[in-house]
ROTI-987470 format. One record per atom (N, C-alpha, C): x, y, z. Coordinates in steps of 0.1 Angstrom, whole numbers, padded with zeros to 4 digits, always signed. Example, Ala and Ser with C-alpha at 12.3 -4.5 7.8 and 13.67 -1.06 7.14 Angstrom:
% ROTI-987470
+0132-0057+0078+0123-0045+0078+0132-0033+0078+0128-0022+0071+0137-0011+0071+0129+0000+0079
END
This chain:
% ROTI-987470
+0030+0158-0348+0040+0153-0351+0052+0164-0353+0064+0160-0346+0075+0172-0347+0086+0166-0355+0090+0174-0364+0101+0172-0373+0117+0171-0366+0121+0163-0358+0131+0165-0351+0137+0153-0346+0149+0151-0342+0156+0137-0336+0147+0132-0326+0153+0121-0321+0145+0114-0311+0147+0121-0299+0138+0120-0288+0139+0128-0275+0142+0116-0266+0151+0117-0257+0152+0108-0246+0148+0111-0233+0140+0102-0227+0137+0104-0212+0144+0095-0202+0149+0102-0193+0158+0095-0185+0155+0096-0171+0155+0082-0165+0148+0081-0151+0155+0068-0145+0158+0070-0132+0168+0060-0125+0163+0046-0126+0150+0043-0128+0145+0029-0129+0132+0029-0139+0130+0019-0145+0119+0019-0153+0112+0006-0154+0098+0006-0155+0092-0006-0156+0076-0004-0158+0070-0014-0164+0056-0009-0168+0047-0011-0156+0051-0017-0145+0042-0020-0134+0048-0013-0121+0060-0007-0121+0066-0002-0108+0059+0008-0104+0057+0009-0088+0049+0021-0085+0057+0035-0084+0051+0045-0080+0056+0059-0079+0051+0068-0090+0051+0080-0084+0043+0092-0090+0053+0095-0103+0066+0097-0102+0074+0101-0112+0073+0091-0125+0074+0077-0118+0075+0064-0127+0062+0065-0135+0052+0067-0129+0040+0067-0136+0038+0080-0145+0043+0091-0143+0041+0102-0150+0050+0099-0164+0064+0094-0163+0072+0091-0174+0064+0080-0181+0058+0071-0177+0052+0060-0187+0041+0067-0194+0033+0074-0188+0020+0081-0194+0025+0091-0205+0035+0101-0200+0040+0111-0210+0047+0104-0222+0053+0094-0220+0061+0088-0232+0053+0082-0241+0043+0075-0234+0033+0069-0243+0025+0077-0252+0019+0089-0247+0012+0097-0254+0020+0105-0264+0031+0109-0260+0041+0117-0269+0042+0106-0283+0046+0093-0280+0046+0083-0289+0034+0083-0298+0023+0082-0292+0011+0082-0301+0010+0095-0308+0016+0106-0305+0014+0118-0313+0027+0118-0324+0033+0108-0325+0044+0108-0334+0056+0113-0334+0060+0114-0319+0073+0119-0315+0081+0105-0312+0094+0107-0318+0104+0094-0316+0110+0093-0303+0106+0086-0293+0110+0085-0280+0117+0072-0277+0128+0074-0268+0134+0065-0264+0136+0066-0248+0136+0056-0241+0139+0057-0224+0152+0053-0221+0159+0062-0214+0173+0058-0208+0171+0054-0194+0177+0043-0189+0174+0041-0174+0186+0031-0169+0186+0028-0156+0196+0018-0152+0190+0005-0152+0196-0007-0146+0193-0018-0145+0185-0023-0132+0184-0012-0123+0179-0013-0110+0164-0015-0113+0158-0024-0104+0143-0028-0106+0135-0017-0103+0138-0009-0090+0126+0000-0086+0132+0009-0075+0126+0019-0071+0131+0025-0059+0133+0019-0046+0124+0010-0042+0126+0001-0030+0136-0011-0031+0144-0012-0044+0152-0022-0045+0166-0019-0041+0176-0029-0041+0188-0027-0038+0195-0017-0049+0199-0006-0046+0205+0003-0058+0219-0003-0062+0224-0013-0054+0236-0019-0059+0233-0031-0068+0224-0035-0068+0218-0046-0077+0214-0046-0092+0219-0051-0103+0217-0051-0115+0205-0059-0117+0191-0058-0117+0179-0067-0119+0179-0069-0133+0178-0060-0142+0176-0060-0156+0189-0063-0162+0191-0068-0174+0202-0070-0183+0203-0055-0190+0217-0053-0192+0221-0039-0199+0216-0041-0212+0213-0031-0219+0209-0033-0235+0194-0027-0236+0191-0029-0249+0180-0024-0253+0169-0035-0255+0154-0030-0248+0142-0039-0250+0134-0028-0255+0123-0034-0261+0112-0027-0265+0099-0029-0253+0093-0019-0248+0084-0022-0240+0074-0013-0240+0062-0017-0241+0048-0009-0245+0050-0002-0258+0059-0008-0267+0061-0002-0280+0072+0010-0280+0079+0012-0267+0089+0022-0268+0103+0016-0265+0114+0018-0272+0127+0013-0270+0133+0019-0255+0137+0008-0246+0142+0010-0232+0156+0006-0234+0166+0016-0231+0179+0014-0230+0184+0014-0215+0190+0003-0212+0194+0002-0198+0210+0002-0195+0214+0008-0183+0228+0004-0180+0230+0002-0166+0242-0006-0165+0245-0010-0150+0248+0001-0142+0246-0002-0129+0250+0009-0119+0264+0007-0113+0268+0018-0108+0281+0017-0100+0279+0014-0084+0287+0004-0080+0285+0001-0065+0288+0012-0056+0280+0015-0047+0277+0027-0039+0281+0023-0025+0286+0033-0018+0288+0033-0003+0277+0037+0004+0269+0025+0008+0256+0028+0015+0256+0033+0028+0265+0030+0034+0266+0037+0049+0270+0052+0047+0279+0055+0040+0282+0071+0038+0269+0078+0034+0262+0072+0024+0249+0079+0018+0240+0081+0030+0237+0068+0037+0226+0071+0046+0231+0079+0059+0243+0080+0060+0245+0092+0072+0243+0105+0068+0243+0108+0055+0240+0121+0051+0225+0121+0050+0220+0113+0042+0206+0112+0040+0197+0113+0052+0201+0106+0063+0191+0108+0075+0191+0124+0079+0205+0128+0079+0205+0143+0082+0196+0151+0075+0195+0148+0063+0186+0158+0051+0170+0154+0056+0168+0140+0058+0156+0136+0063+0149+0142+0076+0161+0148+0083+0157+0153+0097+0157+0169+0097+0160+0172+0083+0163+0190+0082+0175+0193+0089+0184+0186+0090+0196+0190+0098+0207+0197+0086+0215+0206+0088+0222+0211+0078+0235+0202+0076+0237+0203+0063+0251+0194+0059+0261+0203+0053+0272+0199+0053+0284+0204+0048+0285+0202+0032+0293+0212+0024+0295+0211+0010+0301+0196+0007+0310+0192+0016+0316+0178+0014+0305+0167+0014+0296+0169+0026+0284+0159+0026+0274+0160+0014+0272+0173+0007+0265+0171-0003+0271+0163-0014+0285+0164-0016+0292+0155-0026+0290+0141-0024+0290+0137-0010+0288+0123-0008+0274+0118-0008+0264+0127-0006+0251+0125-0009+0248+0119-0025+0252+0130-0033+0251+0127-0049+0259+0116-0054+0271+0115-0048+0283+0105-0054+0278+0091-0051+0272+0090-0038+0270+0076-0031+0255+0072-0033+0246+0078-0039+0233+0074-0042+0234+0063-0056+0221+0062-0063+0221+0055-0074+0229+0063-0085+0240+0055-0093+0247+0063-0103+0251+0053-0112+0251+0057-0125+0255+0047-0136+0266+0055-0146+0278+0055-0144+0289+0060-0153+0287+0056-0168+0283+0044-0171+0280+0037-0184+0269+0048-0190+0261+0053-0182+0249+0060-0187+0253+0073-0191+0261+0079-0184+0266+0093-0184+0275+0094-0198+0282+0082-0198+0292+0084-0210+0285+0081-0224+0273+0071-0222+0266+0071-0235+0258+0084-0239+0253+0092-0228+0247+0105-0231+0258+0115-0238+0270+0115-0232+0280+0124-0236+0283+0120-0249+0286+0108-0254+0291+0103-0266+0280+0102-0277+0267+0103-0274+0256+0102-0283+0246+0113-0285+0251+0125-0279+0243+0135-0280+0238+0141-0292+0245+0139-0303+0241+0144-0317+0229+0136-0321+0225+0124-0317+0216+0113-0320+0202+0118-0315+0202+0129-0303+0190+0131-0297+0188+0146-0298+0175+0150-0298+0171+0164-0297+0173+0169-0284+0168+0161-0275+0168+0165-0260+0169+0153-0249+0173+0155-0239+0173+0145-0228+0164+0151-0218+0153+0144-0214+0145+0148-0204+0146+0139-0193+0150+0146-0180+0151+0139-0169+0140+0141-0160+0139+0129-0152+0128+0130-0140+0131+0117-0130+0130+0121-0118+0126+0134-0113+0140+0140-0109+0141+0152-0101+0152+0158-0098+0164+0153-0089+0162+0145-0077+0170+0144-0067+0181+0133-0068+0181+0125-0081+0190+0114-0080+0202+0117-0088+0213+0108-0085+0225+0110-0092+0224+0109-0108+0213+0100-0113+0212+0099-0126+0207+0111-0133+0200+0119-0126+0194+0132-0131+0205+0143-0131+0215+0143-0116+0226+0153-0116+0236+0152-0127+0240+0140-0126+0253+0138-0135+0248+0135-0151+0236+0129-0152+0232+0131-0165+0230+0146-0174+0225+0155-0165+0224+0167-0169+0236+0174-0172+0247+0170-0163+0261+0177-0165+0265+0173-0179+0262+0159-0184+0267+0153-0196+0262+0160-0208+0250+0168-0208+0242+0172-0219+0238+0185-0215+0244+0195-0210+0236+0209-0205+0229+0214-0214+0232+0216-0227+0226+0223-0238+0215+0216-0241+0212+0205-0239+0201+0195-0243+0192+0187-0231+0196+0193-0218+0188+0188-0208+0177+0196-0205+0165+0188-0203+0155+0191-0196+0149+0186-0186+0142+0191-0176+0141+0185-0163+0125+0186-0161+0120+0176-0155+0107+0174-0152+0109+0171-0136+0112+0183-0129+0118+0178-0116+0108+0174-0105+0095+0176-0105+0086+0170-0094+0092+0178-0081+0093+0190-0082+0098+0196-0069+0087+0197-0059+0090+0197-0046+0080+0202-0036+0091+0204-0024+0085+0213-0014+0094+0216-0002+0099+0206+0005+0113+0204+0006+0118+0196+0012+0135+0198+0013+0141+0191+0022+0155+0195+0024+0164+0194+0010+0160+0183+0002+0169+0181-0009+0169+0192-0019+0159+0199-0020+0159+0209-0030+0166+0220-0027+0172+0223-0014+0179+0233-0011+0195+0231-0012+0197+0217-0018+0213+0216-0018+0221+0223-0029+0230+0230-0025+0238+0239-0034+0240+0231-0048+0244+0219-0047+0247+0213-0061+0237+0215-0071+0223+0212-0065+0212+0212-0075+0210+0225-0081+0211+0236-0072+0210+0250-0075+0221+0253-0088+0233+0248-0084+0242+0250-0095+0240+0246-0109+0234+0233-0108+0233+0226-0122+0220+0228-0127+0209+0228-0120+0196+0231-0125+0191+0246-0129+0199+0253-0125+0199+0268-0130+0204+0271-0144+0210+0260-0149+0216+0263-0162+0210+0252-0173+0199+0244-0169+0195+0236-0179+0189+0242-0190+0184+0234-0202+0180+0241-0213+0164+0244-0210+0159+0235-0203+0143+0235-0200+0140+0231-0188+0126+0235-0182+0120+0230-0173+0105+0228-0174+0100+0215-0170+0085+0213-0171+0079+0211-0157+0069+0219-0155+0064+0217-0141+0051+0212-0144+0046+0205-0130+0032+0198-0130+0023+0209-0125+0027+0219-0119+0018+0232-0112+0025+0242-0110+0017+0255-0110+0022+0268-0108+0030+0267-0097+0025+0262-0085+0033+0263-0071+0046+0258-0072+0048+0246-0081+0061+0241-0082+0071+0250-0088+0066+0257-0100+0074+0267-0107+0077+0277-0100+0069+0283-0090+0073+0292-0080+0085+0290-0071+0082+0278-0065+0092+0271-0057+0105+0272-0063+0107+0267-0078+0117+0266-0083+0125+0281-0085+0114+0290-0089+0121+0302-0091+0129+0309-0079+0122+0306-0066+0127+0311-0053+0138+0303-0049+0140+0289-0050+0150+0283-0045+0162+0281-0056+0158+0276-0068+0169+0273-0075+0174+0286-0086+0163+0294-0089+0166+0304-0097+0166+0301-0112+0156+0304-0119+0154+0296-0131+0152+0308-0145+0157+0321-0139+0154+0332-0150+0162+0329-0162+0171+0321-0163+0176+0318-0177+0173+0304-0183+0162+0297-0176+0156+0287-0180+0144+0286-0187+0142+0281-0200+0129+0280-0204+0122+0271-0198+0108+0275-0195+0099+0265-0187+0085+0268-0191+0076+0255-0188+0063+0255-0189+0057+0248-0179+0043+0250-0177+0035+0244-0167+0024+0235-0174+0025+0224-0181+0015+0219-0186+0009+0208-0176+0011+0207-0167+0006+0197-0157+0009+0182-0163+0001+0172-0158+0000+0160-0163-0014+0155-0169-0014+0148-0179-0026+0143-0186-0033+0132-0180-0047+0132-0181-0056+0122-0175-0062+0116-0185-0064+0102-0182-0076+0096-0192-0088+0102-0186-0096+0106-0194-0109+0114-0188-0121+0106-0191-0119+0095-0198-0133+0089-0203-0138+0079-0192-0133+0076-0180-0135+0068-0173-0150+0067-0167-0156+0056-0161-0169+0054-0158-0169+0049-0143-0180+0053-0137-0181+0048-0122-0192+0045-0120-0196+0035-0107-0210+0031-0103-0208+0030-0088-0214+0040-0081-0212+0040-0066-0219+0030-0060-0232+0026-0065-0237+0015-0060-0230+0000-0060-0226+0000-0071-0217-0013-0073-0206-0013-0064-0198-0005-0060-0190-0004-0049-0195-0008-0036-0206-0001-0032-0212-0003-0020-0218-0018-0018-0222-0022-0029-0228-0036-0027-0214-0047-0028-0206-0045-0034-0194-0055-0036-0187-0054-0023-0183-0042-0015-0177-0042-0004-0187-0041+0011-0198-0043+0008-0209-0040+0019-0205-0026+0028-0203-0016+0022-0200-0005+0029-0214+0006+0026-0221+0008+0035-0232+0018+0036-0229+0030+0043-0237+0041+0040-0235+0052+0046-0224+0060+0042-0221+0073+0046-0210+0082+0043-0198+0076+0046-0190+0080+0037-0175+0078+0041-0163+0087+0035-0153+0089+0042-0142+0095+0037-0132+0084+0031-0129+0089+0016-0119+0078+0011-0103+0084+0011-0095+0077+0011-0082+0078+0011-0076+0067+0001-0072+0076-0012-0065+0064-0022-0052+0070-0023-0042+0058-0021-0028+0062-0024-0020+0052-0016-0007+0054-0015+0002+0046-0008+0001+0049+0006+0000+0041+0016-0003+0044+0030+0012+0042+0037+0018+0055+0036+0029+0056+0045+0031+0069+0053+0039+0069+0062+0042+0084+0069+0043+0095+0061+0051+0095+0052+0053+0105+0042+0040+0111+0033+0031+0104+0034+0018+0107+0028+0009+0115+0039+0012+0115+0052+0004+0121+0062-0008+0112+0066-0006+0100+0063-0021+0091+0065-0022+0092+0081-0014+0091+0089-0017+0090+0101-0021+0104+0108-0021+0115+0101-0028+0126+0105-0043+0124+0102-0047+0118+0089-0061+0116+0085-0065+0106+0096-0061+0096+0101-0064+0087+0110-0067+0093+0123-0058+0100+0128-0059+0107+0141-0073+0116+0140-0073+0124+0130-0084+0134+0127-0098+0127+0126-0097+0114+0118-0110+0108+0118-0113+0104+0133-0104+0095+0139-0106+0092+0153-0112+0102+0161-0108+0114+0162-0111+0125+0169-0127+0128+0164-0128+0128+0153-0142+0132+0148-0154+0121+0154-0148+0111+0152-0158+0100+0157-0160+0101+0173-0150+0106+0178-0154+0107+0193-0160+0119+0197-0161+0130+0189-0167+0141+0191-0180+0143+0185-0183+0133+0176-0195+0137+0168-0203+0122+0166-0215+0122+0169-0225+0109+0167-0228+0109+0154-0218+0105+0146-0223+0103+0130-0218+0090+0125-0227+0083+0117-0222+0071+0112-0213+0073+0101-0201+0077+0103-0193+0080+0090-0181+0070+0093-0177+0065+0079-0166+0056+0078-0152+0061+0073-0142+0054+0072-0129+0056+0066-0127+0044+0057-0124+0049+0044-0122+0036+0036-0107+0042+0030-0098+0032+0032-0085+0032+0026-0082+0020+0013-0078+0028+0002-0073+0017-0009-0058+0023-0012-0053+0012-0018-0038+0014-0019-0031+0005-0012-0016+0004-0016-0006-0004-0011+0000+0002+0003+0008-0008+0011+0014-0003+0023+0004-0007+0034+0011-0007+0047+0005-0011+0060+0002+0002+0069-0009+0001+0076-0010+0011+0085-0017+0006+0097-0014+0012+0108-0017+0008+0121-0032+0016+0125-0043+0009+0127-0054+0014+0129-0059+0013+0144-0061+0021+0154-0066+0022+0164-0077+0013+0168-0078+0003+0178-0087-0006+0181-0101+0001+0182-0102+0013+0189-0115+0018+0191-0121+0023+0178-0115+0024+0166-0123+0029+0155-0121+0018+0144-0115+0007+0147-0113-0004+0138-0125-0010+0132-0136-0009+0137-0147-0012+0131-0154-0002+0120-0148+0008+0121-0151+0020+0113-0142+0024+0102-0130+0016+0099-0121+0017+0089-0119+0006+0080-0122+0006+0070-0121-0005+0059-0108-0002+0051-0098-0011+0053-0085-0011+0046-0086-0021+0037-0090-0018+0021-0091-0027+0012-0080-0030+0004-0069-0023+0006-0056-0025+0001-0056-0023-0014-0048-0029-0023-0050-0028-0037-0062-0030-0043-0071-0024-0050-0083-0029-0059-0079-0025-0072-0087-0032-0079-0085-0030-0096-0090-0014-0100-0087-0010-0111-0092+0003-0116-0107+0008-0114-0114-0003-0119-0127+0000-0119-0134+0001-0105-0130-0008-0095-0132-0006-0084-0128+0008-0075-0116+0011-0080-0112+0025-0075-0120+0037-0080-0125+0035-0091-0133+0048-0097-0148+0046-0091-0154+0033-0089-0165+0033-0081-0165+0037-0068-0153+0036-0061-0152+0040-0048-0152+0056-0048-0144+0062-0056-0145+0077-0057-0159+0082-0059-0166+0075-0067-0181+0079-0070-0191+0077-0058-0187+0069-0049-0195+0064-0036-0191+0072-0025-0179+0078-0025-0172+0087-0013-0181+0100-0011-0182+0102+0003-0186+0116+0005-0177+0126+0002-0163+0123+0002-0151+0131-0001-0139+0124-0001-0131+0127-0012-0117+0120-0009-0109+0131-0003-0100+0125+0007-0091+0132+0016-0078+0129+0011-0069+0140+0006-0055+0138+0003-0047+0148+0012-0044+0141+0023-0037+0148+0035-0022+0150+0034-0018+0145+0023-0003+0149+0021+0002+0165+0019+0013+0168+0026+0017+0182+0024+0028+0181+0014+0033+0174+0007+0042+0171-0004+0039+0164-0017+0032+0172-0027+0027+0166-0038+0032+0179-0050+0035+0172-0058+0038+0181-0070+0028+0180-0082+0019+0170-0078+0008+0169-0087-0001+0159-0079-0015+0156-0083-0021+0146-0076-0031+0138-0083-0028+0127-0090-0036+0119-0095-0049+0117-0089-0049+0113-0078-0062+0108-0072-0072+0119-0070-0068+0133-0068-0075+0143-0067-0083+0145-0081-0074+0145-0093-0081+0146-0106-0091+0134-0109-0087+0121-0104-0097+0109-0105-0110+0113-0098-0110+0117-0086-0122+0120-0078-0130+0129-0085-0123+0137-0090-0132+0150-0096-0137+0145-0112-0130+0136-0117-0137+0129-0130-0149+0120-0125-0148+0116-0113-0158+0106-0108-0168+0116-0100-0168+0130-0101-0178+0142-0096-0178+0141-0083-0167+0138-0075-0168+0139-0060-0158+0150-0057-0161+0158-0046-0152+0168-0040-0141+0161-0033-0131+0170-0031-0118+0167-0023-0115+0175-0010-0106+0170-0002-0101+0179+0008-0086+0177+0009-0079+0187+0011-0066+0187+0010-0059+0194+0023-0046+0192+0024-0039+0201+0036-0036+0212+0031-0037+0224+0038-0034+0235+0033-0020+0239+0032-0009+0232+0038+0002+0233+0037+0010+0228+0024+0001+0221+0015+0005+0215+0005+0001+0226-0007+0009+0234-0013+0009+0245-0021+0001+0240-0032+0005+0230-0039+0000+0224-0052-0013+0221-0051-0016+0210-0042-0031+0205-0041-0042+0218-0036-0035+0226-0028-0044+0238-0024-0045+0246-0037-0037+0247-0044-0039+0256-0056-0049+0251-0063-0049+0236-0068-0058+0231-0076-0074+0232-0070-0075+0230-0055-0086+0232-0050-0093+0246-0052-0082+0256-0050-0089+0270-0051-0091+0273-0064-0083+0270-0074-0086+0271-0089-0098+0264-0094-0104+0253-0089-0113+0246-0097-0126+0247-0087-0125+0253-0075-0137+0254-0066-0142+0238-0064-0133+0231-0064-0136+0215-0064-0136+0209-0050-0132+0217-0040-0130+0211-0026-0125+0222-0015-0123+0216-0004-0119+0224+0007-0104+0222+0013-0096+0229+0020-0085+0226+0026-0085+0228+0042-0076+0221+0048-0077+0221+0062-0061+0223+0067-0060+0230+0081-0047+0230+0086-0044+0222+0099-0056+0220+0105-0056+0214+0120-0071+0206+0119-0071+0200+0131-0083+0189+0132-0094+0197+0132-0095+0211+0137-0110+0218+0138-0114+0221+0124-0103+0225+0115-0108+0228+0101-0111+0213+0094-0104+0206+0098-0109+0192+0090-0124+0188+0096-0127+0188+0109-0141+0185+0113-0151+0194+0107-0149+0208+0107-0158+0218+0099-0161+0213+0086-0149+0210+0078-0150+0206+0064-0160+0191+0064-0158+0185+0072-0164+0170+0070-0179+0174+0071-0182+0183+0083-0197+0186+0088-0202+0192+0074-0195+0201+0071-0202+0207+0055-0203+0199+0045-0196+0189+0044-0200+0179+0032-0211+0169+0034-0212+0166+0048-0223+0157+0055-0236+0165+0052-0237+0178+0057-0249+0185+0057-0255+0191+0043-0242+0193+0034-0246+0199+0022-0243+0190+0010-0250+0179+0008-0247+0169-0002-0248+0175-0015-0259+0183-0018-0259+0190-0030-0249+0198-0034-0244+0208-0026-0232+0217-0028-0219+0207-0029-0220+0197-0022-0206+0187-0025-0205+0182-0036-0219+0179-0045-0221+0173-0058-0215+0186-0069-0220+0197-0065-0217+0209-0073-0201+0210-0073-0195+0209-0065-0179+0211-0059-0173+0199-0069-0180+0187-0067-0173+0176-0076-0174+0179-0091-0186+0184-0094-0187+0187-0110-0179+0197-0113-0176+0209-0106-0168+0219-0110-0153+0213-0110-0148+0203-0101-0136+0199-0103-0135+0191-0115-0144+0185-0120-0145+0176-0133-0141+0186-0145-0148+0198-0144-0147+0209-0155-0134+0211-0156-0127+0213-0143-0113+0218-0143-0105+0209-0150-0105+0195-0144-0097+0186-0152-0098+0188-0169-0111+0186-0172-0113+0185-0185-0109+0195-0196-0109+0208-0189-0103+0219-0195-0087+0221-0194-0080+0214-0184-0067+0216-0183-0060+0203-0185-0063+0190-0182-0057+0178-0182-0060+0168-0193-0067+0171-0201-0070+0161-0211-0057+0159-0219-0055+0145-0223-0042+0142-0230-0037+0152-0244-0047+0153-0250-0046+0162-0263-0040+0176-0259-0046+0182-0248-0043+0196-0245-0027+0193-0239-0024+0186-0230-0011+0185-0222-0001+0181-0234-0003+0172-0243+0006+0170-0252+0009+0181-0261-0001+0189-0266+0001+0200-0275+0012+0211-0268+0011+0210-0254+0020+0220-0246+0033+0214-0250+0035+0201-0246+0047+0195-0245+0054+0196-0257+0048+0195-0270+0055+0191-0282+0056+0207-0288+0049+0216-0285+0052+0230-0287+0064+0236-0281+0066+0231-0267+0078+0234-0261+0091+0228-0265+0088+0215-0268+0099+0208-0274+0106+0215-0288+0095+0220-0296+0100+0226-0309+0106+0240-0304+0100+0245-0295+0107+0259-0291+0121+0259-0287+0123+0249-0279+0137+0249-0273+0148+0242-0281+0144+0233-0290+0155+0224-0296+0164+0233-0307+0175+0231-0304+0185+0241-0310+0184+0236-0324+0184+0223-0331+0184+0218-0344+0171+0211-0349+0158+0217-0344+0146+0209-0348+0145+0209-0363
END
C-alpha cells in the first residue's frame, strides 16, 4: 500500500469486456493495484470502444463503479472524420505528412475537452495521471493538461505514428514512462528521446495458476495429430495471412499430417485446397484456450507489431514452445531471453522451425518449460505490482 493521493488511469474508452491489448492491460493493472491498496480511478470518454463511432457518446457522462473501481466518463467532441481519414490513410501507407496534417490528425481524432478541463482543474486531487496508449488525442491533450503528473504506458511499436513530431514534443517531457518490454524502451529512446523522463520496464502481469488438459481439447474438438495454434484477433495487422500462406506452402512441400488451429475473433479467408486442414474455432472460453495451448505442437505469433504478447506467455504457462516473427523486436526478445521458442523471417525459416518441433518433441517440451520459468520469474502479478508501486512512490512529487 502506498500513502499518496489517488492515481488516475486515462484511456480513450473503457469497459469490462471490450477487446484490445491496451484495454485489457488497463483493466488488469488497475484491478491488481487496487488489490494492493492503491486508490485508483479510471478517466475515460463515453465512446463504447475502438471500433465504435468516435462521435457517438454510448455511455452516460459521470461516475460509475465497475469491478470495484470508480470510472469517470466525459462526452467527446464532434470530429471531422473526412479530414482525419485523409491524413490517417497517408500514415497507414507510411507516406510523409506535413506539420499541418499532424495537427489535423491529433485534432480530428477522438477528443474530449471536458476531460482535459477536468484534469487541469482537479490535478491537486491526484498523485499521478497514467495514460494508455500513446497515439490518441485523449493521451496527447490529457498529458498537456498535467505535464508534471503525466505518466505514459505508451505501448510503442515501430509504425508511422510514433515518428510524429507532436508526440516527440510532448512525450519527451512527461513525468514518467512505463514499458512492457526492453525493446519498446529502446525504441522510445531512439525515436522520442526520453533522457529526462523517469522510466521502468515492469512488463505486464499474468495470472499464473491456470490449468490445462490437452486430451480434453482434442476430444472436444476432434482434432488429432500435431497442429500449429494461432490465438488472437484474426486480421491483416496481426500478419495472420503470412501464417496461412506459410502453412499452405508447408503442406504442399511436406507430406505431414499437420493442422492449423485458429482461435479468436475476426474472419479470415482460407484457401480451398487447405480448408480441411484448418480449424477456425472462433471465440472459445478461457479453459478451452488453455487446453488448446497444452495440446498444440507450437503456438505461432506471426505479428510484427507487439509491445507485449499475452498469448506467448499463456502458451509458456501451458508448457508449450512458441514461434515468432524475427521483425518483431519485443516477441523476439522474449524468445531469446527465455529460450522458450524460435523465430523466423521468411518461409524457409518457418519450415525449418516446424520440422524441428515435429522431429524433436522432447526438446520442444523443454523449451515450453523454459518459457514457463521465464514467465514465473518475471510476470507474476506480485512481482509486477511491486515494480509499479515502487515507481509511483519514486516519481510522485507529494507522496
